[in-house]
C-alpha positions in Angstrom: 13.0 11.1 10.9 16.6 10.5 10.0 19.2 8.0 11.2 22.2 9.7 12.8 24.3 6.7 13.7 24.2 2.9 13.6 26.3 0.8 16.0 26.6 -3.0 15.3 28.6 -5.6 17.2 28.9 -9.3 16.5 26.2 -9.2 13.8 26.5 -11.1 10.5 30.0 -10.3 9.3 30.6 -7.3 11.5 32.8 -7.4 14.7 32.3 -3.7 15.6 30.9 -1.3 13.0 29.7 2.3 13.3 28.0 4.2 10.5 27.5 7.9 11.2 27.0 11.3 9.6 23.8 10.5 7.7 21.3 12.6 9.7 21.2 15.4 7.0 20.6 13.0 4.1 17.2 12.2 2.6 18.9 9.4 0.6 21.7 7.1 1.9 23.2 4.7 -0.7 25.3 1.8 0.6 27.6 0.8 -2.3 30.2 -1.9 -2.8 30.7 -5.3 -4.5 28.7 -8.4 -3.9 29.4 -9.8 -0.4 30.7 -6.6 1.0 28.1 -6.3 3.8 25.6 -3.8 2.3 22.5 -5.9 2.8 23.6 -6.8 6.3 23.1 -3.2 7.4 19.4 -3.4 6.3 19.3 -6.8 8.1 20.6 -5.1 11.3 18.0 -2.4 11.1 15.2 -4.9 10.4 16.3 -7.1 13.3 16.5 -4.0 15.6 13.0 -3.0 14.7 11.3 -6.4 14.6 12.9 -7.6 17.8 11.0 -4.9 19.7 7.8 -6.8 19.1 8.5 -10.3 17.8 11.0 -13.0 18.6 12.8 -13.4 15.3 16.4 -14.1 16.4 18.2 -17.0 14.6 21.7 -17.2 16.1 23.1 -19.2 13.2 22.0 -16.4 10.9 22.2 -13.2 12.9 25.3 -13.7 15.1 28.9 -13.6 13.9 30.1 -15.7 16.8 27.5 -18.2 18.0 28.5 -18.1 21.6 28.4 -14.3 21.8 25.1 -12.3 21.5 24.9 -9.4 19.0 24.2 -5.8 19.8 22.5 -3.2 17.5 21.9 0.4 18.5 20.4 3.1 16.3 20.6 6.8 17.1 18.1 9.2 15.4 18.2 12.9 14.8 15.5 13.3 17.4 14.5 11.6 20.7 11.7 9.1 20.6 9.1 8.9 23.3 9.1 5.9 25.6 5.7 4.7 24.2 6.8 5.1 20.5 5.5 2.5 18.1 8.7 1.4 16.5 6.9 -0.7 13.9 5.7 2.6 12.2 9.3 3.8 12.0 10.8 1.6 9.3 9.6 -0.2 6.2 11.7 -2.8 4.3 11.8 -4.3 0.8 14.1 -7.2 0.1 15.9 -7.8 -3.1 13.8 -10.9 -3.7 10.8 -9.1 -5.2 8.9 -11.1 -7.8 5.2 -11.6 -8.3 4.8 -12.8 -11.8 1.0 -13.0 -11.9 -1.9 -12.5 -9.5 -5.7 -12.1 -9.5 -7.8 -11.2 -6.5 -11.3 -12.7 -6.2 -12.2 -12.0 -2.5 -11.4 -9.4 0.1 -11.1 -9.3 3.8 -10.1 -6.4 6.1 -6.4 -5.9 5.9 -4.3 -5.0 8.9 -2.1 -2.0 8.7 1.3 -2.9 7.1 3.2 -2.3 10.3 0.9 -4.5 12.3 2.0 -7.8 10.8 5.4 -9.5 10.5 6.2 -9.1 6.8 9.9 -9.8 6.5 11.6 -11.8 9.3 14.8 -11.6 7.3 16.0 -9.4 4.4 16.7 -12.6 2.4 13.0 -13.6 2.5 10.8 -13.6 -0.6 9.0 -10.3 -0.8 5.8 -10.6 -2.9 3.7 -7.4 -2.4 1.8 -6.6 -5.6 -1.3 -8.6 -4.8 -1.5 -7.4 -1.2 -1.0 -3.8 -2.4 -3.8 -4.2 -5.0 -6.1 -5.1 -2.1 -4.7 -2.3 0.0 -5.3 0.2 -2.8 -8.9 -0.9 -3.2 -9.4 -0.8 0.5 -7.9 2.7 0.9 -10.0 4.0 -2.0 -13.2 2.6 -0.5 -12.3 4.2 2.8 -11.8 7.6 1.0 -15.2 7.2 -0.6 -17.0 6.7 2.7 -15.0 9.3 4.6 -17.5 12.1 5.5 -14.7 14.7 5.1 -14.6 13.8 1.4 -18.4 14.3 0.8 -17.8 17.3 -1.5 -15.1 15.5 -3.6 -16.2 13.8 -6.8 -16.0 10.0 -6.8 -13.7 10.0 -9.9 -11.3 12.3 -8.1 -11.2 10.1 -5.0 -10.5 7.0 -7.2 -7.6 8.9 -8.8 -6.1 10.1 -5.5 -3.7 7.1 -5.3 -4.0 5.7 -8.8 -3.2 9.1 -10.3 0.0 9.4 -8.3 1.1 5.9 -9.4 0.2 6.6 -13.0 2.2 9.8 -13.0 5.3 8.0 -11.5 5.0 5.3 -14.1 4.8 7.9 -16.9 8.0 9.5 -15.6 9.8 6.2 -16.2 8.2 4.6 -19.2 7.5 6.2 -22.5 5.1 3.5 -23.9 3.6 2.0 -20.7 0.6 3.7 -19.2 -1.3 2.5 -16.1 -5.0 2.5 -17.1 -6.5 1.3 -13.9 -7.8 -1.8 -12.2 -10.2 -4.5 -13.3 -13.3 -5.3 -11.1 -11.7 -6.1 -7.8 -14.4 -8.8 -7.1 -13.9 -10.6 -10.4 -10.3 -11.5 -11.1 -9.1 -8.2 -10.0 -5.7 -7.0 -11.3 -3.9 -4.0 -12.9 -4.1 -3.2 -16.6 -2.1 -1.0 -18.8 -1.8 0.5 -22.2 1.4 -0.5 -24.0 2.0 1.0 -27.3 -1.3 0.5 -29.3 -2.4 -2.3 -27.0 -5.0 -1.5 -24.4 -6.2 -3.6 -21.4 -2.6 -5.0 -21.2 -2.7 -7.3 -18.1 -0.1 -7.0 -15.3 1.1 -10.6 -16.0 2.2 -9.6 -19.5 4.7 -6.9 -18.2 8.4 -7.7 -18.5 10.4 -8.5 -15.4 11.9 -5.0 -15.3 8.5 -3.3 -15.8 7.0 -5.4 -13.0 9.9 -4.7 -10.7 9.6 -0.9 -11.2 5.8 -1.0 -10.8 6.1 -3.1 -7.7 8.4 -0.5 -5.9 6.4 2.5 -7.0 3.0 1.0 -6.1 4.4 0.0 -2.7 5.9 3.5 -2.0 2.8 5.4 -3.1 0.7 3.4 -0.6 3.1 2.8 2.3 4.2 6.4 2.6 0.8 7.1 4.0 1.4 4.6 6.8 5.0 5.3 7.5 4.8 9.1 7.7 8.1 10.5 9.0 9.5 7.0 8.7 12.6 5.4 7.1 12.3 3.3 3.9 14.9 0.6 3.2 15.2 -1.0 -0.3 17.7 -3.8 -1.0 19.0 -3.5 -4.6 16.2 -1.5 -6.2 17.8 -2.2 -9.6 16.8 -5.9 -9.6 15.7 -7.2 -13.1 16.2 -3.7 -14.7 18.2 -2.3 -17.6 20.7 0.4 -16.7 18.7 3.2 -18.2 15.6 2.1 -16.3 17.5 1.9 -13.0 18.6 5.5 -13.4 15.0 6.8 -14.0 13.6 4.7 -11.2 15.9 5.9 -8.4 15.3 9.5 -9.4 11.5 8.9 -9.3 11.7 7.1 -5.9 13.8 10.0 -4.6 11.2 12.5 -5.8 8.1 10.8 -4.5 9.5 10.2 -1.0 8.6 13.2 1.2 11.5 15.3 2.6 10.6 14.2 6.2 11.2 10.6 5.3 14.6 9.0 4.7 15.5 6.4 2.1 18.3 3.8 2.5 19.3 1.6 -0.5 22.0 -0.9 -1.3 23.3 -1.0 -4.8 26.2 -1.9 -7.2 24.3 -0.5 -10.2 26.0 1.7 -12.7 22.8 3.4 -13.6 21.9 4.2 -10.1 25.4 5.4 -9.2 25.4 7.7 -12.2 22.1 9.2 -11.3 23.1 9.6 -7.6 26.3 11.4 -8.8 24.1 13.8 -10.8 21.7 14.3 -7.9 24.6 15.0 -5.5 25.8 17.7 -7.8 22.6 19.6 -7.4 21.4 18.4 -3.9 24.7 18.7 -2.1 24.4 17.2 1.5 20.9 15.8 0.8 22.5 12.5 -0.4 25.2 10.3 1.3 27.2 7.4 -0.1 28.7 4.9 2.2 31.5 2.9 0.6 31.7 -0.8 1.8 34.5 -1.9 -0.6 38.0 -2.9 0.7 36.9 -3.0 4.4 38.1 -5.5 7.0 35.0 -6.0 9.2 36.9 -8.4 11.5 38.2 -5.1 13.0 36.6 -2.0 14.5 35.4 0.1 11.5 33.8 3.6 11.3 32.1 4.4 8.0 31.1 8.0 7.1 29.7 9.5 3.9 32.4 9.8 1.2 33.0 12.4 -1.4 32.9 11.3 -5.0 36.2 12.3 -6.6 37.7 10.7 -9.7 39.5 8.0 -7.7 36.4 7.0 -5.7 34.3 7.0 -8.9 36.7 4.7 -10.7 36.6 2.4 -7.7 32.8 2.4 -7.9 32.8 1.5 -11.6 35.0 -1.5 -10.9 32.3 -3.3 -9.0 29.3 -2.5 -11.2 
């Protein structure tokens, strides 16, 4: 599924905004300085989706003018049936991702990630590692007891998800290897090998390592639920060094299936440099929407821009 056009009126800082021309792109990057409105696009999509099931509207937060209701319309590259489950269409991660430590001592059946209201607003805290630990264990147990997997070795079933995650981590970090999980019923958590140190607990990772691991873990698991869906990540570069940002966005791009679409906001030099490289070899598979120097008190139409030297110098000015 791909977004073809977004139409927004009286929402956040936008009077009348249209974004179009993204239906061919697997990756859409919203770029611009702080306060330019990038995250408000994710907020608009989140509000559009969540409002189809839950009452989440806060007029003092969502509406630009309090006495006028907002309007959000999203057009896709294919028609959706009238009984379509819109909660399976989009998955969001906010920029406020931080779970410094966790242990799991008991389990209960988890609902599917699209069945519960995770983020009312994109500004909400987004702690997901502990939930995803439990989800990983639950999905692995389901694999073990699936009759269709009776001919598959137990060790291979355990590695189906952990192996994908380990491979992605290895593509980013030279000296940090995901070893596995501790007993999920006795202080369950993730452990790693870092340099010569084995059984390196999740809580000992740096902020940048945790941030990258969090996003990769979430994507490896959630892609199985949001098949043909659209993934939104607000500032994936949070807590990371420039070189790590570059590796992370390339890995995220590679692990997301071609039938999914990824939208990110960023003002990261590392991410923009990698996107520039990817555009050179992927052509129309990646779009950049420039939010800088726009007057959103007027009617604005934004379309993907080409990266020439002038545009690139402008991007560098707000990283």
